[in-house]
C-alpha positions, 0 to 999 in steps of 0.5 A: 500499499502506498504510504501517506504522510502522517500529517492531519491532512494525510490522515484525512486522506488515508481515512477517504482512501481506506475506502469511501465504502468504510465511511459510508458503512459506518453511517449505515451501522449507526443509523440502522443500528439506532444505538448512539449514545447518549442520543439515539438518532432516528433510523429513517432520516440517516438512510434518507441522507444516504440516499441523497448522496447517491447511496442505495439508489436503484435497488442496490445494497446501501454498502458493498453495492458493487459485487458478484455472486459466488459459490462453491463448497467448504471442506472441513478437516475437522480440526475445529471439532475440539473447539466447536460443536457446529456441524459444518466443522465435521470432516466433509463438505458443505455448500458456500454461497457467497459475495465478493464486493468492493466497499461503497454504495456506488455499484458502477464505481471503477475498480480502485485498489484502495477501495476495501474488498470484502468476501461474505459467505453463507455456509449451508450444512445439512440440518438448517443451521447455517452460518454467515460471515462477512470479512474484509481485506483490512485486519482491523476496523477503524472504530469500535463502537456505535458512538465512534460510527457517529462521530466519524461520520459527522467528522468525514462529512463533505463541507459543502463549500469545498466538497472535501472533509473539514480539517478542523472536524477531523482534528477533533474526531482523531483527538477523541478517538485515539483507537482510529489512529492506531487502527489506521497505522495498522491498515496502512502497513498492510499491503494491498493484493493485486486482486480478489483472488490473492487477498486475505480476508479478516472477520474483524470481530470476535466471536466464541466457540463453543465445544460439545462439552460446553467449553467456550474459547474466544475466536477470531477468523480469517480467510488466507488465500492458497493463490500466491500474493502478488502486491498491487501496483497503483501505477499499473492499476490506473492504467487498467480497465475500470473493471479490472478486478472483477474481470480478473476474478471471472477469468481466474475462476473460469480457469480453476477454483480459487481457495482460502484457508479458513483460519481460527485464531484462539483468544487468551484471557485479556485479549480484547473481544469487544474492540475490532480496532485492537488485534490479538498478539501474533503469537496466538494459536491458529488452527486451519479448519478447512478450505473455502473453494469458489468455482462458480461466478454469477451476476447478481441478475442471476446468482443466488447471493442477491437476496441474501442478507449476510448478518454476522449474528446468523450462527449455528449451535457452536459458534455465538457472538461476543461482546463486541458492540459492533455486532448488534450494530451490524446486525441491525444495519444489514436487516434495515438495508435488506428491508429498504431493498425489498420495500422500495425496489420491486423492479430491480435493473437487469445488471445489479452489479457490473456494466453489461460487458463484464456480466456477459462473461459472468453468465 
C-alpha cells in the first residue's frame, strides 16, 4: 500500500482512501443500528441522507453495492471440532454461497486498489443451521463503537463549500478517538494484493466457539488465499480497465477454483473481544479449520447471493456472538438495508452489479 504522510491532512486522505465504502458503512451501521449513546438518532433520516448522497439508489445494497455472486464448497478437515460443536466443522463438505464486493454504495464505480474488498459467505450444512460471515481485506476496523460510527460520519462529511471533509472536524474526531489513529497505522502497514483471489479477508469481530462439553473460547477468523500474494501496483492499476478486478476474478474462476484456508485464531484471557480496532498478539494459536473453494461466479441478476442478508449474527449452535458492540449494530444495519431494498425496489435493474460487458462473461 502506498504510504501517506502522517500529517492531519494525510490522515484525512487516508481515511477517505481506505474506502469511501468504509466511511459510508459507518453511517449505515450507526443509523440502522439506532444505538448511539447518549442520543439515539432516528434510522430513517440517516438512511434518507445516504440516498440523497447517491447511495442505495436503484435497488442496490446501501454498502458493498458493487459485487458479484460466487459459490462453491467448504471442506472441513475436522481440526475445529474440539473447539466447536457446529456441524459444519465435522470432516466433510458444506455448500457455500457468497459474494465478492467492493465497499461503497456506488455499483458502477471504477475498481480501485484502495477500496476495501469484501468476501461474504453463507455456509449451508445439512440440518438447517447455517453460518453467515462477512470478511474484509483490512485486519482491523477503524472504530470500535456506535458512538465512534456517529462521530466519524460527522467528521468525514463533505463541506458544502469545498466538497471535502473539514480538517478541523477531523482533528477533533481523531483527538477523541485515538483507537482510530492506531487502527489506521495498522491498515496503512498492510500491503494490498493485486486482486480478489490473492487477498486475505478478516472477520474483524471476535466470536466464541463452544464445544460439545460446553467449553467456550474466544476466536477470530480469517480467510487466507492459496493463490500466491502479488502486491498491487497503483500505477499499473490506474492504467487498467475500470472493471479490472472483477474481470480478473471471472477469468481466474473460469480457469480453476479459487481457494482460501479458514484460519481460526484462539484468544487468551486479556485479549480484547469488544474492540475491533485492536489486533490480538501474533503469537496466539491458529488452527486451519478447512478450505473454502469458489468454483462458480454469476451476476447478481442470476446469482444466488442477491437476496441474502449476510448478517454476522446468523450463527449455528457451537458459535456465539461476543460482547463486541459492533455485532449488534451490523445486524440491525443489514436488516434495515435488506428491508429497504425489498420494500422500495420491486423491479430491479437487469444488471445489479457490473456493466453489461463484464456481466456477459459471468453469465
